[in-house]
N, C-alpha and C positions, 0 to 999 in steps of 0.2 A: 053694488058690491056682491061678490060671490058669497054664497052662504058658507059660513064656517071660516071666513077669512080672518076673523078675529075671535078669540075665545069669548064665550058667553059667561060672564061672571055673575049674572043676576039670577036670583031664585035658586031653589034647591036643585041639585043635579040628580038626574035619574040614576038608578043603581046599575051595577055591572053584573049582577048575578046571572042574568040570562046569557051573557056573553062569555062566561068563564070557560066553557068548553071550547069555543072557537079560539079564544086567547091561548089556552093551554095547547091546543092542537098546532097552532102556528108557531108558538114558542118552541115546541118539541121539534117541529119540522126544521126550523132555523138552526137549532142545536145540531141536529143530525147532519144537515148539509154543511155546516161550518166544520164539524168534525171531519167530514170527507175532504173538504178543501185543504185543511191543515195536515191531513194524514201523511201525504208524501213528504212534506217538510220534516215532520217528526221522524219518519222512517228513513229519510234520505241517507244518513251516514251508513246504515246497514245496506240499503239498496245500492248505493254508489260503490261500496266495497265489493259486493258480489257481482255487479254488472260491469265493473271497471270503468265507471264514469266519474267525472269530477263532482264532488258534493255541491260546489257553487252553482251547478246547473239548476238548483232549486229556485234560484232567482229568475232564470229564464222560464222555468215551468210555471212559476207563480204569475209572471206577466202574461203568458199564454192563457192560463186559466181565466184571468180577469178580462183579457181581450175577447175571448169567446163568450164569457158571461155577459159582457156589455152588449155584444151583438144579439145574443139570444134574448136578453131583457127587452130590447126594442121590438123584437118579433113576437113576444109572448102575449101581447094583449089580445090578438086574434084568437089563438087557441084557448085562452081563458074564457073569452066570450062564447066560443062554440062548444068547448068540451067541459067547461066548469073549472074553477080554480083548484079544487081538490084533486081532480083528475090530473091536472098539470103538475101539481106537487108530487103526485104518485109517479108520474113519468120522470120527474126530476130525481126522485129517490132511486128509481130503477136505473137511470143513467149513472148515478153515483155508484150504485152497486156493481154495475158492469165495469165502470172505471177501476174500482178497487179490485175487482176480480182479475181484470186484465193486468193490473200492476203485479199481481201475485204470480203471473206466468214467468216472471224473471227474464224477460227479453227487453232490450232497450226500446225496440220499436213498440212493444206492447205498453211500456210505461209512457211513451210519448202519446199514444192513442188514449191511454187512461187519463192523462191530463186534459185532453179535449173533452172526454165524457164528463169529467168532474166540472169543467167550465160550463158545459151545457147544463149540468144539474143546478149550478148556482144561479144562473141567469134569471129564471122566472120566479124565484121565491118571493122577492119583495113585491112585485106587481100582484102575484096571486094572493099573498097575505093581505095586501092593502085592499084588494077587491073583497075578500071575505070579511075582514074586520070593519071596514068602513060601512058595511051594511048591517052590522050587528052591534056595534059599539056606539053609544050615544056620543055626539060630537063634543060634549063637555068633557069627555074622557079621552079624546083622541091622542093627545100628546103623551099621557102616561101610558096608555095601552100600547101604542106603537113603540115607546121606549122600552117597555117590558118585553115586547116581542124581539126587539133588537138586542136585548141582553143575551139572546140565544147565540149571538156571534161569539162573545168572549167565553160564554159557558161551553159552547161547542169546542172552541179552541182549547180551553182548559181540560175538557174531557179527553181530547185527542192527546194532549201532553201527558195526561196521567194514565189513561186506559191503555194506549198502544204500547208505551215502553214496558208496562207491567207484563204484557203478553210476549214480549220478545224472547225472554229466556226460555219459555216453555214451547212456544210455537214458531219462533223466528219471524222475520218481517213478512214473509208470505202468508203465514198463518194469521198474523195480526191484521193484515190487509183483508183477508177473507172474513175474519170476524167482524170487521167494520162493514164489509159488504152485507153480511147477514143482518146487521143492525138496520141498514137501509131498507132491506126487505121487510123486516118487522115493522118499521115505521110506515111503509107503504100499506101494509096489512091493517094497521091501526086506523089509518086514514080511510081505508075502505069501509070499515065499520061505521065511521062517522060521515061518510061521503054524502049520503042522502040528506042528512041533517044540515051539513055545512054548505052544500051546493044549492040548497033550496033558496030561491031568490026572495029576499026580503024587500028589495026595492027593484024597480025596473032596471034591467041591464041592457044598455044600448050596444048594438054590434060595433066592433072596432071599425073606424074609418080608415085604418091603414097606418103604417109606420110614419110615412111622411106627414100626414095630417096631424098626428100626435105631436111630432117634432115642431111643426109650424105653430100649432096651438100654444105649446109651452113657450116657444121663443117670442111669440107676439104678446103673451100675457105679461102685464107689468110686474107681477110678483113672482110667478113661476120662473121666468127668465133669470131673474136675479138669484132666486133660490137654487136653480139648477147649476149655473156656473159657479156659484159659491160652494155648492156641495162638491164639485170637482176639485176645487182648490183646498177645501177642508180635508178631503180624502188624501190629497198629496201629503199634507201635514201628518195625518193620522197614520198612513202607511210608512212614511219615512221614519216616523218615531218608532213604530212597532218593529220594523225590519232592520233598522240600522242602529238602534239604541245600544244593544249589547256590544256590537262591533265598535261603535264610537267610544263607549266607556272603556272598553278593553284596550283599544289602540291609542286613544287620545288622553284618557285619564288614568291609564295604567291600573285599572281595577281588574280583578280576576273575573273569569267568565261566570263563576258562581255568584260573586258580588253583584255583577252587572245584571245577571239573570234574576236575582232576587229583587232588585229595584224595578225591573220590568214587570215582575209579578205583582209587586205592590201597586205600581201604576195602573195595571189592568184592573185590579180590585177597586182602586179609587175611581177609575173611569166608569166601571160598571155601576157603582153606587150613584155616581153623579148623573148617569143616564136617567135613573129613576127620579132623582131630585129635579133635574132639568125638565123631565117629562111632566112632573106635577106642576112645575112653574109654568110650563107651556100651556096648560089648561086655565091659567089665571091671568097671564099677561100676553101681549102680542108676540106671536112666535118669531116673526122675522126680526123684530127688535132684540128678542132674547138670543137668537142665533148670532146677530151682529155683535152683541157684547161678549158672547162666548168666543167669537173670533178674535176680539181684542185680547182676551185671555190666552188664546192659542198663540197669537203673535208674540205676546210678552213671554210666554213659556219657551218659544223657539229661540228668542233672543237670549234669555237667561241660560238655556242649554248650550248655546253657542259659546258662552263666556266661561264655562267651567273648564278646568284644566287639571293636570296631575297634581298641582299644588292646592287645589280646592279641597277642604276637609270633606271626609266621606259623608258626614251628616248633612252638610250643605248640598252636596251632589244629590243625595237622596231626597232632600226636601224639594229641590228644583225639579228633579225627574218626576217625583210624585205629583207635584202641582201641575206640571205640563201634561202628564199622562191623564190626570183627572179631567182636564178640560178638552183635550184633543180627542178623547175617546167618547165623549158624552153626548154629542149633538145629533147623531143620525136619526133617532126616533122622532125628534121634534121636527126635523126637516121633512121626513116622510109624512108625518101627521099633517103638516101644513099643505103639502101637495094634495093629500087626500081631501082635506077640507076645501081647497080651492077648485077641485076637479068638477067639471060639469056633471050633472046626474047621469049615472051609468057609465062614466068614463074614468073611474078611479084607476083601474088597471092600466089604461092607456097612458095617462099622464105619469103614473108611478113607474112605468117602464122607461120613460124618457129620463126621469130623475135617477133611476138605477143605472141606466147606461152612462149618464154623465158622471155619476159617482165612481163607477167601476173604471171609467176612462182615467180618472185621477190615479187609480191604483196601477194602471198600465204604464202611464207616462211618468209618474212622480218618482218612484224608487230608482229607475234607471238614470234619470236626469240628475237626481240627488247624488247617486253614486259617481256619475261622471264629473260633476262639479267638485265633489270631495277629492276625486283622484287628480283632477287637473289643477285645482286651487287648494282648498282645504275644507274640513268639515264646517268651520265657522262660516265661511262664505255660503255653503249649502244651506245651513240652518237660517242664516240671515235672509237669503232669497226666499225661503219658505215663509218666513215671518212677513216679508214685504208683500208677497202674494196674498196671504191670508188677511193681512191688515187691509189691503185694498178691497177684498171681498166683504170684510166686516163693515167697513165704512159705507160701502155700496148698500148693504142691507139696512144699516141704521138709517141712512139718508132716505132710501126708498120707503121704508116703513113710516118714517116721520112725515114724508111728503104725502103719502096716501092717506094717512090718518087725518091730515089737515083738510084733504079734499073731500073726505066722507062726511055726510051730514051727521050731526050729533044724535 
């Protein structure tokens, strides 16, 4: 059995105090990169008006961002091994700053290139964070700590949604984009202060064997293979919920944009809290089994969401959306923690890069396919297909976890 494949629930757990600085640094890094990723979406109405492009292009820009991030994630293990994880995070923040500054040039071509730079910035963050945290956080705390780090995604999204619009009246969208770029540079500077401390090896770090070797290792591993493909399908559910919910509730359920947006906000809050709860549970119970039952909840949420209509009471729509959002947003940290626990010594970044690439692939293919099915058939069919895919992944994880637990000696 790989070390860390199942949480250790015996004996007192070591404390987290020595790991607080690395946890805070990686949480802050994730928040800043997530702010950069969402910045163009938040600013798109103003950008589109000034550049004469369709606001709906934000969907294509988002797909390009995640496609580039997926490729960069696969490539990132080598630079992390050679340069250090913190240095890679700094390069990511610099790339995000360049992208945001290019966007402020107010040329369509510059905005397209900006999307590429921001995708490059997003790619290596999860593998780099996994490399740093796995060396400094006791295994007994993996799920909770990785879930805390992953809360940087909704917190960064929330910061973009609050911070950037407030700057628009005074600075315009170009000034807001430049302010976000400045934040990236500040973040890179803070990491420089901490770099010697965070990049000091606590455990031996093996050189990367290459992208293909990492992919083969994950696909041949009885647990990582299941976790990786399941992460792809879970991200399909997560991103279709995040990016289509407001439009679905507006067009299908006849809610106002403000009402639908408020429900999405509540769901994001619920999902953020549930990330921490699921993270704590993941350090007490088998993680793959926990992810499987979470998938059952996601599938049920997708089915329930598909059944609401304009005749459904607002309170019931809100309850369903909140419940669905709570489970569909909650699982990422536990999945990354299990990959880190199952990784061979010194290869956490390599296997995390494959997990990240698979997850980001779900973000690339999921929303366009969901939108196509909704356009050709209807939203109900799209949500039900998502539910079926996630249910299959959930059952696969539950069955695999149960089988492997039976095979392991007591």
